[in-house]
C-alpha positions as CSV (number, residue, x, y, z in Angstrom):
1,M,0.0,0.0,0.0
2,T,3.0,2.3,0.6
3,Q,3.9,2.0,-3.1
4,Q,0.3,2.9,-4.1
5,L,0.4,6.0,-1.9
6,E,3.7,7.1,-3.4
7,R,2.3,6.6,-6.9
8,T,-0.7,8.7,-6.0
9,R,1.6,11.5,-4.6
10,V,3.7,11.5,-7.7
11,A,0.7,11.5,-10.0
12,V,-1.0,14.4,-8.2
13,E,2.2,16.5,-8.0
14,A,2.9,15.9,-11.7
15,A,-0.6,16.6,-12.9
16,G,-0.1,20.3,-13.6
17,P,-3.3,22.0,-15.0
18,D,-5.2,18.7,-14.6
19,G,-4.3,18.5,-10.9
20,E,-7.8,18.8,-9.6
21,R,-9.1,16.1,-11.9
22,V,-6.3,13.8,-11.1
23,R,-6.6,14.4,-7.3
24,A,-10.4,13.6,-7.6
25,Q,-9.7,10.4,-9.4
26,H,-7.2,9.3,-6.8
27,E,-9.4,10.3,-4.0
28,A,-12.2,8.1,-5.4
29,L,-9.7,5.2,-5.8
30,W,-8.5,5.6,-2.2
31,A,-12.1,5.8,-0.9
32,G,-12.8,2.5,-2.5
33,R,-9.6,0.9,-1.2
34,L,-10.3,2.1,2.4
35,E,-13.9,0.9,2.1
36,D,-12.6,-2.6,1.0
37,L,-10.2,-2.6,3.9
38,L,-12.9,-1.8,6.4
39,I,-15.1,-4.5,5.0
40,E,-12.3,-7.1,5.1
41,S,-11.0,-5.9,8.5
42,P,-13.6,-4.1,10.6
43,D,-11.1,-4.0,13.4
44,A,-9.0,-1.6,11.3
45,A,-11.6,1.2,11.9
46,A,-10.0,2.4,15.1
47,D,-6.6,2.6,13.5
48,L,-8.0,4.4,10.4
49,D,-9.9,6.9,12.6
50,A,-6.7,7.6,14.6
51,L,-4.8,8.2,11.3
52,V,-7.5,10.6,10.0
53,R,-7.3,12.5,13.3
54,Q,-3.5,12.7,13.0
55,V,-3.6,14.0,9.5
56,A,-6.3,16.6,10.4
57,A,-4.2,17.8,13.3
58,A,-1.1,18.0,11.1
59,S,-3.0,20.1,8.5
60,G,-3.9,22.7,11.1
61,G,-7.6,21.9,10.7
62,R,-7.7,23.0,7.1
63,S,-10.3,21.1,5.0
64,A,-9.2,19.3,1.9
65,G,-12.8,18.4,1.1
66,H,-15.0,19.1,-1.8
67,V,-16.0,22.8,-2.4
68,V,-19.0,24.0,-4.3
69,Q,-19.4,27.7,-4.9
70,H,-22.0,29.5,-6.9
71,V,-20.9,33.1,-7.8
72,S,-22.5,35.7,-10.0
73,A,-21.5,39.3,-10.9
74,S,-23.0,42.1,-12.9
75,D,-22.0,45.4,-14.3
76,S,-18.3,46.1,-13.7
77,A,-18.0,43.8,-10.6
78,Q,-14.8,41.8,-10.2
79,Q,-14.6,38.6,-8.3
80,A,-11.9,36.3,-7.0
81,V,-13.1,33.0,-5.6
82,L,-11.0,30.3,-4.0
83,G,-12.0,27.0,-2.4
84,H,-8.7,26.0,-0.8
85,G,-5.2,27.3,-0.6
86,S,-4.0,30.9,-1.1
87,Q,-4.4,33.4,-3.8
88,V,-3.4,37.0,-4.5
89,N,-5.6,39.2,-6.6
90,T,-4.8,42.5,-8.2
91,F,-7.6,44.3,-10.0
92,G,-7.3,47.4,-12.2
93,T,-4.3,48.9,-13.8
94,P,-1.2,50.0,-11.7
95,N,-2.3,53.7,-12.1
96,Q,-5.8,52.9,-10.9
97,R,-4.4,51.1,-7.8
98,A,-2.1,53.9,-7.0
99,N,-4.9,56.5,-7.1
100,G,-7.2,54.2,-5.1
């Protein structure tokens, strides 16, 4: 299973513009693998729960879950929407920003 995890890590890191699609595919694969594990070995549930809690604590409580957003704008509105991670947005020309 360690080799499968490593292959997943490499695939997601190398995905480039397709990163979200590749991540979603691997997420679905791992959900199935973990479900199979729990069906075959119900006693593994406690260990899996402990692992999930450990990962959540290490991530600082940030969610890596699915995000759905519905955004609309009209007239000259500008929007910047982010589900996870960090982003920097700069709207307008440099002159417009300088004159606020």
